[in-house]
PDB file of all heavy atoms in Angstrom:
ATOM      1  N   MET A   1       9.758  11.260   5.606  1.00  0.00           N
ATOM      2  CA  MET A   1       8.518  11.644   4.952  1.00  0.00           C
ATOM      3  C   MET A   1       8.005  12.918   5.590  1.00  0.00           C
ATOM      4  O   MET A   1       8.205  13.162   6.768  1.00  0.00           O
ATOM      5  CB  MET A   1       7.459  10.554   5.115  1.00  0.00           C
ATOM      6  CG  MET A   1       7.741   9.250   4.395  1.00  0.00           C
ATOM      7  SD  MET A   1       8.166   9.417   2.708  1.00  0.00           S
ATOM      8  CE  MET A   1       6.788   9.448   1.755  1.00  0.00           C
ATOM      9  N   ARG A   2       7.306  13.682   4.809  1.00  0.00           N
ATOM     10  CA  ARG A   2       6.737  14.917   5.335  1.00  0.00           C
ATOM     11  C   ARG A   2       5.446  14.622   6.094  1.00  0.00           C
ATOM     12  O   ARG A   2       4.778  13.622   5.829  1.00  0.00           O
ATOM     13  CB  ARG A   2       6.503  15.910   4.209  1.00  0.00           C
ATOM     14  CG  ARG A   2       5.406  15.527   3.263  1.00  0.00           C
ATOM     15  CD  ARG A   2       5.307  16.543   2.114  1.00  0.00           C
ATOM     16  NE  ARG A   2       4.063  16.409   1.417  1.00  0.00           N
ATOM     17  CZ  ARG A   2       3.760  15.456   0.558  1.00  0.00           C
ATOM     18  NH1 ARG A   2       4.645  14.519   0.299  1.00  0.00           N
ATOM     19  NH2 ARG A   2       2.589  15.417  -0.031  1.00  0.00           N
ATOM     20  N   THR A   3       5.105  15.500   7.001  1.00  0.00           N
ATOM     21  CA  THR A   3       3.864  15.365   7.746  1.00  0.00           C
ATOM     22  C   THR A   3       2.694  15.414   6.774  1.00  0.00           C
ATOM     23  O   THR A   3       2.675  16.224   5.853  1.00  0.00           O
ATOM     24  CB  THR A   3       3.746  16.502   8.779  1.00  0.00           C
ATOM     25  OG1 THR A   3       4.856  16.410   9.664  1.00  0.00           O
ATOM     26  CG2 THR A   3       2.457  16.414   9.561  1.00  0.00           C
ATOM     27  N   GLY A   4       1.740  14.536   6.984  1.00  0.00           N
ATOM     28  CA  GLY A   4       0.577  14.495   6.102  1.00  0.00           C
ATOM     29  C   GLY A   4       0.778  13.672   4.846  1.00  0.00           C
ATOM     30  O   GLY A   4      -0.097  13.610   3.998  1.00  0.00           O
ATOM     31  N   ALA A   5       1.935  13.023   4.719  1.00  0.00           N
ATOM     32  CA  ALA A   5       2.210  12.224   3.527  1.00  0.00           C
ATOM     33  C   ALA A   5       1.400  10.933   3.513  1.00  0.00           C
ATOM     34  O   ALA A   5       1.158  10.364   2.456  1.00  0.00           O
ATOM     35  CB  ALA A   5       3.692  11.907   3.428  1.00  0.00           C
ATOM     36  N   PHE A   6       0.994  10.484   4.696  1.00  0.00           N
ATOM     37  CA  PHE A   6       0.216   9.252   4.811  1.00  0.00           C
ATOM     38  C   PHE A   6      -1.110   9.547   5.502  1.00  0.00           C
ATOM     39  O   PHE A   6      -1.233  10.505   6.263  1.00  0.00           O
ATOM     40  CB  PHE A   6       0.975   8.194   5.618  1.00  0.00           C
ATOM     41  CG  PHE A   6       2.245   7.752   4.961  1.00  0.00           C
ATOM     42  CD1 PHE A   6       3.466   8.187   5.422  1.00  0.00           C
ATOM     43  CD2 PHE A   6       2.211   6.914   3.853  1.00  0.00           C
ATOM     44  CE1 PHE A   6       4.643   7.787   4.808  1.00  0.00           C
ATOM     45  CE2 PHE A   6       3.384   6.510   3.237  1.00  0.00           C
ATOM     46  CZ  PHE A   6       4.601   6.945   3.716  1.00  0.00           C
ATOM     47  N   ARG A   7      -2.068   8.708   5.253  1.00  0.00           N
ATOM     48  CA  ARG A   7      -3.375   8.881   5.872  1.00  0.00           C
ATOM     49  C   ARG A   7      -3.245   8.811   7.388  1.00  0.00           C
ATOM     50  O   ARG A   7      -2.385   8.119   7.905  1.00  0.00           O
ATOM     51  CB  ARG A   7      -4.366   7.865   5.337  1.00  0.00           C
ATOM     52  CG  ARG A   7      -3.926   6.424   5.449  1.00  0.00           C
ATOM     53  CD  ARG A   7      -4.842   5.454   4.740  1.00  0.00           C
ATOM     54  NE  ARG A   7      -6.214   5.642   5.106  1.00  0.00           N
ATOM     55  CZ  ARG A   7      -7.233   5.561   4.242  1.00  0.00           C
ATOM     56  NH1 ARG A   7      -7.010   5.272   2.987  1.00  0.00           N
ATOM     57  NH2 ARG A   7      -8.462   5.746   4.646  1.00  0.00           N
ATOM     58  N   GLU A   8      -4.087   9.545   8.059  1.00  0.00           N
ATOM     59  CA  GLU A   8      -4.001   9.630   9.511  1.00  0.00           C
ATOM     60  C   GLU A   8      -5.171   8.945  10.214  1.00  0.00           C
ATOM     61  O   GLU A   8      -5.236   8.930  11.440  1.00  0.00           O
ATOM     62  CB  GLU A   8      -3.930  11.098   9.931  1.00  0.00           C
ATOM     63  CG  GLU A   8      -2.657  11.761   9.433  1.00  0.00           C
ATOM     64  CD  GLU A   8      -2.582  13.231   9.800  1.00  0.00           C
ATOM     65  OE1 GLU A   8      -3.502  13.757  10.456  1.00  0.00           O
ATOM     66  OE2 GLU A   8      -1.583  13.868   9.421  1.00  0.00           O
ATOM     67  N   ASP A   9      -6.087   8.354   9.447  1.00  0.00           N
ATOM     68  CA  ASP A   9      -7.249   7.705  10.046  1.00  0.00           C
ATOM     69  C   ASP A   9      -6.994   6.240  10.391  1.00  0.00           C
ATOM     70  O   ASP A   9      -7.863   5.566  10.934  1.00  0.00           O
ATOM     71  CB  ASP A   9      -8.467   7.835   9.138  1.00  0.00           C
ATOM     72  CG  ASP A   9      -8.250   7.210   7.767  1.00  0.00           C
ATOM     73  OD1 ASP A   9      -7.085   7.135   7.330  1.00  0.00           O
ATOM     74  OD2 ASP A   9      -9.240   6.826   7.134  1.00  0.00           O
ATOM     75  N   VAL A  10      -5.791   5.763  10.088  1.00  0.00           N
ATOM     76  CA  VAL A  10      -5.391   4.390  10.405  1.00  0.00           C
ATOM     77  C   VAL A  10      -4.016   4.467  11.049  1.00  0.00           C
ATOM     78  O   VAL A  10      -3.140   5.200  10.592  1.00  0.00           O
ATOM     79  CB  VAL A  10      -5.328   3.522   9.121  1.00  0.00           C
ATOM     80  CG1 VAL A  10      -4.927   2.103   9.451  1.00  0.00           C
ATOM     81  CG2 VAL A  10      -6.654   3.545   8.381  1.00  0.00           C
ATOM     82  N   ALA A  11      -3.823   3.709  12.109  1.00  0.00           N
ATOM     83  CA  ALA A  11      -2.543   3.714  12.821  1.00  0.00           C
ATOM     84  C   ALA A  11      -1.416   3.262  11.886  1.00  0.00           C
ATOM     85  O   ALA A  11      -1.614   2.380  11.029  1.00  0.00           O
ATOM     86  CB  ALA A  11      -2.605   2.782  14.023  1.00  0.00           C
ATOM     87  N   PRO A  12      -0.239   3.866  12.024  1.00  0.00           N
ATOM     88  CA  PRO A  12       0.893   3.492  11.160  1.00  0.00           C
ATOM     89  C   PRO A  12       1.194   1.996  11.179  1.00  0.00           C
ATOM     90  O   PRO A  12       1.529   1.410  10.149  1.00  0.00           O
ATOM     91  CB  PRO A  12       2.064   4.288  11.734  1.00  0.00           C
ATOM     92  CG  PRO A  12       1.434   5.455  12.409  1.00  0.00           C
ATOM     93  CD  PRO A  12       0.116   4.953  12.939  1.00  0.00           C
ATOM     94  N   GLU A  13       1.046   1.368  12.337  1.00  0.00           N
ATOM     95  CA  GLU A  13       1.320  -0.072  12.442  1.00  0.00           C
ATOM     96  C   GLU A  13       0.343  -0.864  11.582  1.00  0.00           C
ATOM     97  O   GLU A  13       0.710  -1.867  10.964  1.00  0.00           O
ATOM     98  CB  GLU A  13       1.237  -0.533  13.896  1.00  0.00           C
ATOM     99  CG  GLU A  13       2.273   0.094  14.807  1.00  0.00           C
ATOM    100  CD  GLU A  13       1.893   1.505  15.282  1.00  0.00           C
ATOM    101  OE1 GLU A  13       0.738   1.929  15.106  1.00  0.00           O
ATOM    102  OE2 GLU A  13       2.784   2.181  15.815  1.00  0.00           O
ATOM    103  N   GLU A  14      -0.919  -0.431  11.560  1.00  0.00           N
ATOM    104  CA  GLU A  14      -1.911  -1.110  10.731  1.00  0.00           C
ATOM    105  C   GLU A  14      -1.605  -0.910   9.256  1.00  0.00           C
ATOM    106  O   GLU A  14      -1.702  -1.861   8.469  1.00  0.00           O
ATOM    107  CB  GLU A  14      -3.317  -0.586  11.025  1.00  0.00           C
ATOM    108  CG  GLU A  14      -3.903  -1.093  12.310  1.00  0.00           C
ATOM    109  CD  GLU A  14      -5.325  -0.592  12.481  1.00  0.00           C
ATOM    110  OE1 GLU A  14      -6.185  -0.918  11.631  1.00  0.00           O
ATOM    111  OE2 GLU A  14      -5.566   0.137  13.460  1.00  0.00           O
ATOM    112  N   LEU A  15      -1.263   0.320   8.870  1.00  0.00           N
ATOM    113  CA  LEU A  15      -0.910   0.576   7.471  1.00  0.00           C
ATOM    114  C   LEU A  15       0.251  -0.306   7.032  1.00  0.00           C
ATOM    115  O   LEU A  15       0.239  -0.873   5.930  1.00  0.00           O
ATOM    116  CB  LEU A  15      -0.543   2.049   7.267  1.00  0.00           C
ATOM    117  CG  LEU A  15      -1.682   3.051   7.281  1.00  0.00           C
ATOM    118  CD1 LEU A  15      -1.130   4.463   7.177  1.00  0.00           C
ATOM    119  CD2 LEU A  15      -2.672   2.776   6.169  1.00  0.00           C
ATOM    120  N   ALA A  16       1.247  -0.419   7.897  1.00  0.00           N
ATOM    121  CA  ALA A  16       2.403  -1.258   7.581  1.00  0.00           C
ATOM    122  C   ALA A  16       1.976  -2.721   7.420  1.00  0.00           C
ATOM    123  O   ALA A  16       2.394  -3.392   6.463  1.00  0.00           O
ATOM    124  CB  ALA A  16       3.469  -1.125   8.658  1.00  0.00           C
ATOM    125  N   ALA A  17       1.148  -3.207   8.321  1.00  0.00           N
ATOM    126  CA  ALA A  17       0.696  -4.598   8.253  1.00  0.00           C
ATOM    127  C   ALA A  17      -0.112  -4.846   6.986  1.00  0.00           C
ATOM    128  O   ALA A  17       0.098  -5.850   6.291  1.00  0.00           O
ATOM    129  CB  ALA A  17      -0.131  -4.949   9.486  1.00  0.00           C
ATOM    130  N   TYR A  18      -1.036  -3.937   6.653  1.00  0.00           N
ATOM    131  CA  TYR A  18      -1.831  -4.092   5.431  1.00  0.00           C
ATOM    132  C   TYR A  18      -0.925  -4.140   4.206  1.00  0.00           C
ATOM    133  O   TYR A  18      -1.100  -4.981   3.324  1.00  0.00           O
ATOM    134  CB  TYR A  18      -2.815  -2.931   5.269  1.00  0.00           C
ATOM    135  CG  TYR A  18      -3.836  -2.779   6.368  1.00  0.00           C
ATOM    136  CD1 TYR A  18      -4.420  -1.543   6.588  1.00  0.00           C
ATOM    137  CD2 TYR A  18      -4.226  -3.839   7.181  1.00  0.00           C
ATOM    138  CE1 TYR A  18      -5.370  -1.369   7.592  1.00  0.00           C
ATOM    139  CE2 TYR A  18      -5.161  -3.676   8.183  1.00  0.00           C
ATOM    140  CZ  TYR A  18      -5.735  -2.433   8.381  1.00  0.00           C
ATOM    141  OH  TYR A  18      -6.666  -2.261   9.363  1.00  0.00           O
ATOM    142  N   SER A  19       0.037  -3.229   4.179  1.00  0.00           N
ATOM    143  CA  SER A  19       0.934  -3.146   3.030  1.00  0.00           C
ATOM    144  C   SER A  19       1.787  -4.402   2.899  1.00  0.00           C
ATOM    145  O   SER A  19       1.967  -4.929   1.799  1.00  0.00           O
ATOM    146  CB  SER A  19       1.823  -1.908   3.142  1.00  0.00           C
ATOM    147  OG  SER A  19       1.037  -0.740   3.125  1.00  0.00           O
ATOM    148  N   LEU A  20       2.310  -4.875   4.020  1.00  0.00           N
ATOM    149  CA  LEU A  20       3.137  -6.086   3.983  1.00  0.00           C
ATOM    150  C   LEU A  20       2.352  -7.297   3.497  1.00  0.00           C
ATOM    151  O   LEU A  20       2.857  -8.098   2.698  1.00  0.00           O
ATOM    152  CB  LEU A  20       3.736  -6.363   5.360  1.00  0.00           C
ATOM    153  CG  LEU A  20       4.853  -5.417   5.780  1.00  0.00           C
ATOM    154  CD1 LEU A  20       5.247  -5.681   7.238  1.00  0.00           C
ATOM    155  CD2 LEU A  20       6.050  -5.554   4.869  1.00  0.00           C
ATOM    156  N   HIS A  21       1.116  -7.425   3.951  1.00  0.00           N
ATOM    157  CA  HIS A  21       0.291  -8.554   3.507  1.00  0.00           C
ATOM    158  C   HIS A  21      -0.022  -8.447   2.018  1.00  0.00           C
ATOM    159  O   HIS A  21       0.006  -9.459   1.302  1.00  0.00           O
ATOM    160  CB  HIS A  21      -0.997  -8.639   4.327  1.00  0.00           C
ATOM    161  CG  HIS A  21      -0.772  -9.136   5.710  1.00  0.00           C
ATOM    162  ND1 HIS A  21      -0.492 -10.452   5.996  1.00  0.00           N
ATOM    163  CD2 HIS A  21      -0.764  -8.482   6.887  1.00  0.00           C
ATOM    164  CE1 HIS A  21      -0.316 -10.592   7.306  1.00  0.00           C
ATOM    165  NE2 HIS A  21      -0.477  -9.410   7.867  1.00  0.00           N
ATOM    166  N   ALA A  22      -0.291  -7.244   1.558  1.00  0.00           N
ATOM    167  CA  ALA A  22      -0.571  -7.057   0.136  1.00  0.00           C
ATOM    168  C   ALA A  22       0.660  -7.366  -0.709  1.00  0.00           C
ATOM    169  O   ALA A  22       0.562  -8.030  -1.743  1.00  0.00           O
ATOM    170  CB  ALA A  22      -1.053  -5.629  -0.118  1.00  0.00           C
ATOM    171  N   VAL A  23       1.816  -6.898  -0.280  1.00  0.00           N
ATOM    172  CA  VAL A  23       3.049  -7.163  -1.025  1.00  0.00           C
ATOM    173  C   VAL A  23       3.364  -8.665  -1.027  1.00  0.00           C
ATOM    174  O   VAL A  23       3.813  -9.207  -2.028  1.00  0.00           O
ATOM    175  CB  VAL A  23       4.225  -6.341  -0.456  1.00  0.00           C
ATOM    176  CG1 VAL A  23       5.547  -6.789  -1.036  1.00  0.00           C
ATOM    177  CG2 VAL A  23       3.997  -4.859  -0.730  1.00  0.00           C
ATOM    178  N   ALA A  24       3.094  -9.332   0.071  1.00  0.00           N
ATOM    179  CA  ALA A  24       3.328 -10.780   0.130  1.00  0.00           C
ATOM    180  C   ALA A  24       2.481 -11.501  -0.915  1.00  0.00           C
ATOM    181  O   ALA A  24       2.910 -12.509  -1.480  1.00  0.00           O
ATOM    182  CB  ALA A  24       3.020 -11.309   1.527  1.00  0.00           C
ATOM    183  N   ALA A  25       1.292 -10.981  -1.201  1.00  0.00           N
ATOM    184  CA  ALA A  25       0.417 -11.596  -2.197  1.00  0.00           C
ATOM    185  C   ALA A  25       0.952 -11.412  -3.614  1.00  0.00           C
ATOM    186  O   ALA A  25       0.540 -12.128  -4.527  1.00  0.00           O
ATOM    187  CB  ALA A  25      -0.984 -10.997  -2.092  1.00  0.00           C
ATOM    188  N   ALA A  26       1.858 -10.495  -3.811  1.00  0.00           N
ATOM    189  CA  ALA A  26       2.387 -10.217  -5.151  1.00  0.00           C
ATOM    190  C   ALA A  26       3.051 -11.447  -5.758  1.00  0.00           C
ATOM    191  O   ALA A  26       3.073 -11.600  -6.984  1.00  0.00           O
ATOM    192  CB  ALA A  26       3.365  -9.047  -5.106  1.00  0.00           C
ATOM    193  N   GLY A  27       3.574 -12.321  -4.933  1.00  0.00           N
ATOM    194  CA  GLY A  27       4.219 -13.528  -5.440  1.00  0.00           C
ATOM    195  C   GLY A  27       3.272 -14.454  -6.172  1.00  0.00           C
ATOM    196  O   GLY A  27       3.700 -15.272  -6.982  1.00  0.00           O
ATOM    197  N   ASP A  28       1.980 -14.313  -5.907  1.00  0.00           N
ATOM    198  CA  ASP A  28       0.983 -15.165  -6.556  1.00  0.00           C
ATOM    199  C   ASP A  28       0.347 -14.521  -7.783  1.00  0.00           C
ATOM    200  O   ASP A  28      -0.519 -15.121  -8.407  1.00  0.00           O
ATOM    201  CB  ASP A  28      -0.134 -15.515  -5.556  1.00  0.00           C
ATOM    202  CG  ASP A  28       0.381 -16.375  -4.410  1.00  0.00           C
ATOM    203  OD1 ASP A  28       1.326 -17.151  -4.630  1.00  0.00           O
ATOM    204  OD2 ASP A  28      -0.172 -16.257  -3.302  1.00  0.00           O
ATOM    205  N   LEU A  29       0.769 -13.319  -8.116  1.00  0.00           N
ATOM    206  CA  LEU A  29       0.172 -12.630  -9.255  1.00  0.00           C
ATOM    207  C   LEU A  29       0.708 -13.207 -10.565  1.00  0.00           C
ATOM    208  O   LEU A  29       1.832 -13.693 -10.632  1.00  0.00           O
ATOM    209  CB  LEU A  29       0.455 -11.128  -9.163  1.00  0.00           C
ATOM    210  CG  LEU A  29      -0.216 -10.444  -7.971  1.00  0.00           C
ATOM    211  CD1 LEU A  29       0.225  -8.984  -7.878  1.00  0.00           C
ATOM    212  CD2 LEU A  29      -1.724 -10.527  -8.073  1.00  0.00           C
ATOM    213  N   PRO A  30      -0.109 -13.115 -11.619  1.00  0.00           N
ATOM    214  CA  PRO A  30       0.254 -13.775 -12.876  1.00  0.00           C
ATOM    215  C   PRO A  30       1.319 -13.073 -13.719  1.00  0.00           C
ATOM    216  O   PRO A  30       1.865 -13.693 -14.633  1.00  0.00           O
ATOM    217  CB  PRO A  30      -1.070 -13.811 -13.643  1.00  0.00           C
ATOM    218  CG  PRO A  30      -1.840 -12.652 -13.113  1.00  0.00           C
ATOM    219  CD  PRO A  30      -1.449 -12.556 -11.657  1.00  0.00           C
ATOM    220  N   SER A  31       1.614 -11.805 -13.402  1.00  0.00           N
ATOM    221  CA  SER A  31       2.581 -11.098 -14.244  1.00  0.00           C
ATOM    222  C   SER A  31       3.235  -9.960 -13.474  1.00  0.00           C
ATOM    223  O   SER A  31       2.737  -9.531 -12.424  1.00  0.00           O
ATOM    224  CB  SER A  31       1.888 -10.521 -15.483  1.00  0.00           C
ATOM    225  OG  SER A  31       1.015  -9.469 -15.109  1.00  0.00           O
ATOM    226  N   GLN A  32       4.324  -9.464 -14.030  1.00  0.00           N
ATOM    227  CA  GLN A  32       4.999  -8.322 -13.437  1.00  0.00           C
ATOM    228  C   GLN A  32       4.099  -7.083 -13.528  1.00  0.00           C
ATOM    229  O   GLN A  32       4.077  -6.259 -12.617  1.00  0.00           O
ATOM    230  CB  GLN A  32       6.335  -8.071 -14.126  1.00  0.00           C
ATOM    231  CG  GLN A  32       7.161  -6.997 -13.444  1.00  0.00           C
ATOM    232  CD  GLN A  32       8.553  -6.885 -14.035  1.00  0.00           C
ATOM    233  OE1 GLN A  32       8.870  -7.480 -15.051  1.00  0.00           O
ATOM    234  NE2 GLN A  32       9.390  -6.111 -13.382  1.00  0.00           N
ATOM    235  N   ASP A  33       3.341  -6.971 -14.607  1.00  0.00           N
ATOM    236  CA  ASP A  33       2.409  -5.847 -14.738  1.00  0.00           C
ATOM    237  C   ASP A  33       1.373  -5.863 -13.619  1.00  0.00           C
ATOM    238  O   ASP A  33       1.020  -4.819 -13.065  1.00  0.00           O
ATOM    239  CB  ASP A  33       1.705  -5.875 -16.091  1.00  0.00           C
ATOM    240  CG  ASP A  33       2.609  -5.462 -17.241  1.00  0.00           C
ATOM    241  OD1 ASP A  33       3.641  -4.793 -16.989  1.00  0.00           O
ATOM    242  OD2 ASP A  33       2.275  -5.803 -18.385  1.00  0.00           O
ATOM    243  N   ALA A  34       0.884  -7.036 -13.273  1.00  0.00           N
ATOM    244  CA  ALA A  34      -0.085  -7.151 -12.187  1.00  0.00           C
ATOM    245  C   ALA A  34       0.553  -6.734 -10.864  1.00  0.00           C
ATOM    246  O   ALA A  34      -0.088  -6.074 -10.038  1.00  0.00           O
ATOM    247  CB  ALA A  34      -0.620  -8.578 -12.098  1.00  0.00           C
ATOM    248  N   ALA A  35       1.807  -7.094 -10.657  1.00  0.00           N
ATOM    249  CA  ALA A  35       2.517  -6.698  -9.437  1.00  0.00           C
ATOM    250  C   ALA A  35       2.672  -5.178  -9.386  1.00  0.00           C
ATOM    251  O   ALA A  35       2.503  -4.566  -8.333  1.00  0.00           O
ATOM    252  CB  ALA A  35       3.867  -7.393  -9.359  1.00  0.00           C
ATOM    253  N   HIS A  36       2.969  -4.567 -10.516  1.00  0.00           N
ATOM    254  CA  HIS A  36       3.092  -3.106 -10.576  1.00  0.00           C
ATOM    255  C   HIS A  36       1.765  -2.440 -10.246  1.00  0.00           C
ATOM    256  O   HIS A  36       1.720  -1.429  -9.539  1.00  0.00           O
ATOM    257  CB  HIS A  36       3.591  -2.670 -11.945  1.00  0.00           C
ATOM    258  CG  HIS A  36       5.047  -2.945 -12.161  1.00  0.00           C
ATOM    259  ND1 HIS A  36       5.888  -2.069 -12.799  1.00  0.00           N
ATOM    260  CD2 HIS A  36       5.812  -4.001 -11.817  1.00  0.00           C
ATOM    261  CE1 HIS A  36       7.112  -2.585 -12.838  1.00  0.00           C
ATOM    262  NE2 HIS A  36       7.071  -3.756 -12.248  1.00  0.00           N
ATOM    263  N   ARG A  37       0.671  -3.001 -10.750  1.00  0.00           N
ATOM    264  CA  ARG A  37      -0.654  -2.457 -10.427  1.00  0.00           C
ATOM    265  C   ARG A  37      -0.934  -2.584  -8.941  1.00  0.00           C
ATOM    266  O   ARG A  37      -1.488  -1.668  -8.322  1.00  0.00           O
ATOM    267  CB  ARG A  37      -1.736  -3.161 -11.250  1.00  0.00           C
ATOM    268  CG  ARG A  37      -1.731  -2.762 -12.704  1.00  0.00           C
ATOM    269  CD  ARG A  37      -2.962  -3.265 -13.445  1.00  0.00           C
ATOM    270  NE  ARG A  37      -3.021  -4.730 -13.526  1.00  0.00           N
ATOM    271  CZ  ARG A  37      -2.411  -5.447 -14.456  1.00  0.00           C
ATOM    272  NH1 ARG A  37      -1.693  -4.848 -15.400  1.00  0.00           N
ATOM    273  NH2 ARG A  37      -2.523  -6.759 -14.458  1.00  0.00           N
ATOM    274  N   LEU A  38      -0.533  -3.695  -8.354  1.00  0.00           N
ATOM    275  CA  LEU A  38      -0.732  -3.876  -6.916  1.00  0.00           C
ATOM    276  C   LEU A  38       0.016  -2.804  -6.137  1.00  0.00           C
ATOM    277  O   LEU A  38      -0.528  -2.208  -5.202  1.00  0.00           O
ATOM    278  CB  LEU A  38      -0.269  -5.269  -6.476  1.00  0.00           C
ATOM    279  CG  LEU A  38      -0.294  -5.532  -4.974  1.00  0.00           C
ATOM    280  CD1 LEU A  38      -1.716  -5.424  -4.423  1.00  0.00           C
ATOM    281  CD2 LEU A  38       0.304  -6.878  -4.650  1.00  0.00           C
ATOM    282  N   VAL A  39       1.244  -2.531  -6.505  1.00  0.00           N
ATOM    283  CA  VAL A  39       2.022  -1.486  -5.825  1.00  0.00           C
ATOM    284  C   VAL A  39       1.324  -0.137  -5.964  1.00  0.00           C
ATOM    285  O   VAL A  39       1.234   0.633  -5.001  1.00  0.00           O
ATOM    286  CB  VAL A  39       3.468  -1.431  -6.363  1.00  0.00           C
ATOM    287  CG1 VAL A  39       4.194  -0.208  -5.845  1.00  0.00           C
ATOM    288  CG2 VAL A  39       4.210  -2.709  -5.986  1.00  0.00           C
ATOM    289  N   THR A  40       0.793   0.147  -7.137  1.00  0.00           N
ATOM    290  CA  THR A  40       0.067   1.411  -7.348  1.00  0.00           C
ATOM    291  C   THR A  40      -1.139   1.499  -6.417  1.00  0.00           C
ATOM    292  O   THR A  40      -1.396   2.551  -5.815  1.00  0.00           O
ATOM    293  CB  THR A  40      -0.383   1.517  -8.833  1.00  0.00           C
ATOM    294  OG1 THR A  40       0.790   1.506  -9.652  1.00  0.00           O
ATOM    295  CG2 THR A  40      -1.167   2.791  -9.071  1.00  0.00           C
ATOM    296  N   VAL A  41      -1.865   0.416  -6.282  1.00  0.00           N
ATOM    297  CA  VAL A  41      -3.037   0.390  -5.398  1.00  0.00           C
ATOM    298  C   VAL A  41      -2.614   0.568  -3.938  1.00  0.00           C
ATOM    299  O   VAL A  41      -3.240   1.316  -3.186  1.00  0.00           O
ATOM    300  CB  VAL A  41      -3.832  -0.922  -5.591  1.00  0.00           C
ATOM    301  CG1 VAL A  41      -4.888  -1.099  -4.511  1.00  0.00           C
ATOM    302  CG2 VAL A  41      -4.473  -0.945  -6.970  1.00  0.00           C
ATOM    303  N   ILE A  42      -1.543  -0.094  -3.538  1.00  0.00           N
ATOM    304  CA  ILE A  42      -1.043   0.033  -2.156  1.00  0.00           C
ATOM    305  C   ILE A  42      -0.677   1.482  -1.876  1.00  0.00           C
ATOM    306  O   ILE A  42      -1.074   2.055  -0.851  1.00  0.00           O
ATOM    307  CB  ILE A  42       0.166  -0.897  -1.915  1.00  0.00           C
ATOM    308  CG1 ILE A  42      -0.269  -2.361  -1.966  1.00  0.00           C
ATOM    309  CG2 ILE A  42       0.821  -0.571  -0.569  1.00  0.00           C
ATOM    310  CD1 ILE A  42       0.892  -3.332  -2.020  1.00  0.00           C
ATOM    311  N   LEU A  43       0.089   2.093  -2.772  1.00  0.00           N
ATOM    312  CA  LEU A  43       0.503   3.467  -2.566  1.00  0.00           C
ATOM    313  C   LEU A  43      -0.692   4.420  -2.514  1.00  0.00           C
ATOM    314  O   LEU A  43      -0.722   5.352  -1.691  1.00  0.00           O
ATOM    315  CB  LEU A  43       1.495   3.901  -3.642  1.00  0.00           C
ATOM    316  CG  LEU A  43       2.851   3.191  -3.590  1.00  0.00           C
ATOM    317  CD1 LEU A  43       3.705   3.609  -4.796  1.00  0.00           C
ATOM    318  CD2 LEU A  43       3.562   3.484  -2.284  1.00  0.00           C
ATOM    319  N   ALA A  44      -1.662   4.190  -3.362  1.00  0.00           N
ATOM    320  CA  ALA A  44      -2.873   5.027  -3.343  1.00  0.00           C
ATOM    321  C   ALA A  44      -3.596   4.896  -2.008  1.00  0.00           C
ATOM    322  O   ALA A  44      -4.120   5.879  -1.471  1.00  0.00           O
ATOM    323  CB  ALA A  44      -3.787   4.658  -4.491  1.00  0.00           C
ATOM    324  N   GLY A  45      -3.614   3.700  -1.457  1.00  0.00           N
ATOM    325  CA  GLY A  45      -4.277   3.465  -0.180  1.00  0.00           C
ATOM    326  C   GLY A  45      -3.567   4.090   1.005  1.00  0.00           C
ATOM    327  O   GLY A  45      -4.173   4.301   2.052  1.00  0.00           O
ATOM    328  N   LEU A  46      -2.301   4.395   0.860  1.00  0.00           N
ATOM    329  CA  LEU A  46      -1.542   5.019   1.944  1.00  0.00           C
ATOM    330  C   LEU A  46      -1.712   6.539   1.987  1.00  0.00           C
ATOM    331  O   LEU A  46      -1.525   7.163   3.024  1.00  0.00           O
ATOM    332  CB  LEU A  46      -0.052   4.701   1.803  1.00  0.00           C
ATOM    333  CG  LEU A  46       0.343   3.240   1.989  1.00  0.00           C
ATOM    334  CD1 LEU A  46       1.820   3.059   1.651  1.00  0.00           C
ATOM    335  CD2 LEU A  46       0.064   2.780   3.401  1.00  0.00           C
ATOM    336  N   ARG A  47      -2.087   7.115   0.838  1.00  0.00           N
ATOM    337  CA  ARG A  47      -2.212   8.577   0.754  1.00  0.00           C
ATOM    338  C   ARG A  47      -3.429   9.069   1.520  1.00  0.00           C
ATOM    339  O   ARG A  47      -4.454   8.407   1.565  1.00  0.00           O
ATOM    340  CB  ARG A  47      -2.335   9.000  -0.703  1.00  0.00           C
ATOM    341  CG  ARG A  47      -1.064   8.805  -1.473  1.00  0.00           C
ATOM    342  CD  ARG A  47      -1.162   9.408  -2.875  1.00  0.00           C
ATOM    343  NE  ARG A  47      -0.118   8.847  -3.700  1.00  0.00           N
ATOM    344  CZ  ARG A  47      -0.306   7.901  -4.600  1.00  0.00           C
ATOM    345  NH1 ARG A  47      -1.497   7.456  -4.864  1.00  0.00           N
ATOM    346  NH2 ARG A  47       0.717   7.419  -5.288  1.00  0.00           N
ATOM    347  N   PRO A  48      -3.306  10.266   2.080  1.00  0.00           N
ATOM    348  CA  PRO A  48      -4.470  10.836   2.773  1.00  0.00           C
ATOM    349  C   PRO A  48      -5.569  11.190   1.768  1.00  0.00           C
ATOM    350  O   PRO A  48      -5.287  11.432   0.590  1.00  0.00           O
ATOM    351  CB  PRO A  48      -3.908  12.101   3.445  1.00  0.00           C
ATOM    352  CG  PRO A  48      -2.671  12.432   2.704  1.00  0.00           C
ATOM    353  CD  PRO A  48      -2.140  11.141   2.129  1.00  0.00           C
ATOM    354  N   ALA A  49      -6.809  11.196   2.257  1.00  0.00           N
ATOM    355  CA  ALA A  49      -7.933  11.587   1.411  1.00  0.00           C
ATOM    356  C   ALA A  49      -7.794  13.065   1.044  1.00  0.00           C
ATOM    357  O   ALA A  49      -7.303  13.867   1.823  1.00  0.00           O
ATOM    358  CB  ALA A  49      -9.244  11.346   2.150  1.00  0.00           C
ATOM    359  N   THR A  50      -8.221  13.377  -0.153  1.00  0.00           N
ATOM    360  CA  THR A  50      -8.154  14.771  -0.586  1.00  0.00           C
ATOM    361  C   THR A  50      -9.522  15.392  -0.631  1.00  0.00           C
ATOM    362  O   THR A  50     -10.514  14.764  -0.653  1.00  0.00           O
ATOM    363  CB  THR A  50      -7.497  14.899  -1.978  1.00  0.00           C
ATOM    364  OG1 THR A  50      -8.219  14.071  -2.900  1.00  0.00           O
ATOM    365  CG2 THR A  50      -6.059  14.500  -1.929  1.00  0.00           C
TER     366      THR A  50
END
């Protein structure tokens, strides 16, 4: 990944933990579309603020 690709206000270990917990919750979602939306939200949360 390029420098600045991820937010820098949260430690990488925390970002990884948040993402893993969110992805684990995907198994309880009602549809594949809902899982796709969750991935979109996770990815948006990893990006640095603009």
